[in-house]
Structure formats: C-alpha cells, structure tokens
N, C-alpha and C positions, 0 to 999 in steps of 0.2 A: 408244430411240435405235438408229439403224442404224450400221454400221461406217463408212460414209461421213461420218456426223456426228462421229465421233471425230476424223477428219482435219480437218474444219471447225473443231471446237472447239479443237484444238491450234493451228490457224492464228489463231484469235481470241485465244488466250493470247499468241501471238507478237506480235500487233498491239497488245497492251497493254504490251509490254516497256519502253517509255520512261516509263511512269507510275511515280511514286514512292510509297513507303509500305512499311514493313517487313512488317506483317501481310499486306498486299496482295501484295507480292512473294513472301512465303513460301508463301501459298496457291497462287498461280499456278505457282510453281516445283514444288511437290509434285504438283499436278494435271498439269502438263506432263510430269513424270517418269512418272506412271501412263499417260498417253496415249502417250508414246513407246514404251513396252513393247508396247502394242497395235499401234501403227503399224508397228513393226519386223516383226511377223508379216505384215502386209499387204505390206510392201516385199519381204520374202523370197518371198512367193507370186508376185510378178511378175518376179523376176529372170530374165532369159533364160539358157538353158543356154550352156555354152561353145561348143557346136556351132553354136547360133544366132548367137552373136556372130561366129564365123568367117564364117558365111554373110552376115551383115549387113555385115561389113567388105569382103567380095567385092562386094556390091551397091554399096557406096560407091565402090570402085575402078572399077567399071563406069561409074557416074555421072560420076566425074571424067574418065574416058577419053573419054566422049562429050559432055562439056560444053564450052561456049565457054570460051576462055581470056582472062584479063585481060591488061593491058599487061606484066605480069611473067611471063606464061606459066602462071599458076596458074589452076585451075578457077574459073570465074565462078559466083557464087551469087546467089540471089534471097532476100531476107529474107521469112520467113513469120510473124514474130513477134519479140518482144524478144530471145529467145535461140534462135531456130530459123531454119533456112534450107533451101533446096533448091538443088541444082546446076542451073544454067541449061543445059539439054540443047540442044546444037546439032544433033546427028544423032539424032533421035528413033527413026528406023527401026533404026539400028545399036544404039542402047541397048536398044530393045524386043527385038530378036533375041537379043542376048547375055544380057540379063537373063532373058528367057524360058527360055533353056537352063539358066541357073543355077537358076531356080525349078523347072523340071521335074526337074532332078537332085536337088533338095532338097524335093520335095513333102511327104514325110512329116514332115520337120523343120518346115516352114512350118505344116502342119496342127496339129502339136503346140503350136507357139507360139500359133496362133490359139485353140486350145482353152484354153491357159493364160490368155490374155487374157480370154476369155469367163468362165472360172472366177473370175478376179480380180474382174471386174465383178459377178458374182453374189455373191462374198464381201462386197463393199462394200454390197450391198443387204440383207444378212442383219442380223438383230438383233445388237447388240453384247453382249458379255459384260457383266454388271453390274459397274460400276466404282463404288467407294465414294469419292466425291470429298471433298476437304477443303472445308469450307464457308467462305464469306466473308460477313461481316456488311456490310450496306449502309453502316454507319458507318465501315468501314475501306476504302471505295472512294475513291480520290483524286477531288477536286472537279473536276479537269480531264479526267475521262474523257468520251468522246463517247457519244452515244446508241448508235451502231453498235458501239462497243467493249463497252459494257455489255450490249447485246443478245447479243453473241457469247459472253459468259461467264456469262450469267444462270442457266445450269443449276446453278451452285454458289453463287449469291448467295441469302442468307436475310435475313429481316427486311425484306422489300420494303416500299416506301412504301404507306401506307393511302390509300384513295380519299377 
C-alpha cells in the first residue's frame, strides 16, 4: 500500500459514514483514527511556510488589483471548480509585469515551495508504514452498502464470500 492509498482509504471510510451497525461503525472508527495519524504527517509535509503565505497573499492582491470589477466594485472571479476560482484579469500586461517583479524578488522562496511540493508528491508515492487494521467480518457489513463502498474498504474485510 502506498501513502496515497492511505488517503483514498480514509475517504472510502468517510463515504460509508451513513451506514449503520455498531460493529461496522466501531471498526470504521478505529481504522479511521489510525489513518488520520498517518494523514496528519502528510498534511504537515505540505504546509507552506509563513513566508510563502505572505508571498501568496501579495500575489492575490496583485490579481485583485488587475482584475475586472463587478457591479459592486469587487474583483470579478471565474469559477474553476466547485470550491475554486481565479480572478478575471482585465490588464494582463500590468498583472504580468507586477507579478513578475514579485516572483523575481522571491525566486528562492518559490523554488523552496516547488521543492516542497515535489517532495510531498514523492512521499505519497512511497510505501506506507505497515498499519494493523481492525478487521471487519462480512457478516457485520450493512446490507445497504454499495459495491463501490465495499470495494473502498475491502482491505480490512475478512470472511469474503466464496465462489
């Protein structure tokens, strides 16, 4: 199992949260706790430095400055996903020039952040530390579980059905 699989397994457990059954819930809860400890280490590895956060806030201010404004005078945005957006840049040349100066002044900081992200990606590809999961008997799995939910948690299901 790779470290990235730990994150996927934790998400699979979360996807089973609405299913009922005391033994089922107990095993999911215990395994979730074990995975959370591992995931915390991954999250800590990708946290940007305070200096990078300051740089990124300056980048955002530059984007706001050069973006189109809505009817209320606020920077206009373009949705790039359910929870993400970009500023709708009106003066691309102005933005590029000012942001270019900011990037140049913070080259070492940006390089460190890019290295941090690369190391994080490599960390997710590494073999995970051995986790001793609580096991779940097939007889304790709720009848209304979907095939996708079962596939997600199958790593700790025992007594699988015979052919």
